[in-house]
N, C-alpha and C positions, 0 to 999 in steps of 0.2 A: 504494500500500500504506499502511496506517495504522501510525503508529509506537505505541509502548506508551502514550506520554503521551496521544495521540488516543483510544486505547481507554479508557483510564482516565477521561478527561473524558466520554466517551459513557456509560459506566457510572454515573458520578456524576450526570450529568443524568437518566438513566433512574431512579435511586434517589431523587433529589429529586421527580420527577413522581410516582412510585409512592407515595412516603411522603405527599406532599400529597394525593393522591387518597384514600388510606386516612383521613387525618386530617379531610378536609373532608366525607366522606360520613357518613351515619348508620351506626351499628353494625349495624343490621339489613340494610342493603343494600351492605355491603362486598363488592366483586366479587372474584372468583377471579383475574381477570387483574391486578388491582392487587397482590394478595398475590404472585402468581407473578412479576410484574415486579420486585417488591422483592427476593424471594429470588434471582432471576437476576442482579440488579444486584449484590447482596452477593457472590454466588458469583464473578461476573466480576471484581469488584474484588479479591477474595482471590486469585483465580488470577494476575491481572495483577501484584499487588504482591508475590507470593511467588516469581515467576519472575525470579530474579536473573540468569540467563545472558543473556537477551535484553537487559536493561538495561545489562549489562556490555559487550555487543557494540556497542550503539548508542553508548556512551561512547567506545569504542576507535575507532569509525569517524570521529569528529569530529576 
């Protein structure tokens, strides 16, 4: 099972890859998958970083 830190890292990498894809392609050929990936990564990061109950549980388990 992935911890919250692992999931945040995965979302951050997805965000960097999607943002780089959008920046490196021409404006006329920007793909829907790159924009969707960026929005999904931002949403995932927001959900992971605002869920304080899981972070507190992981701190208490250590």
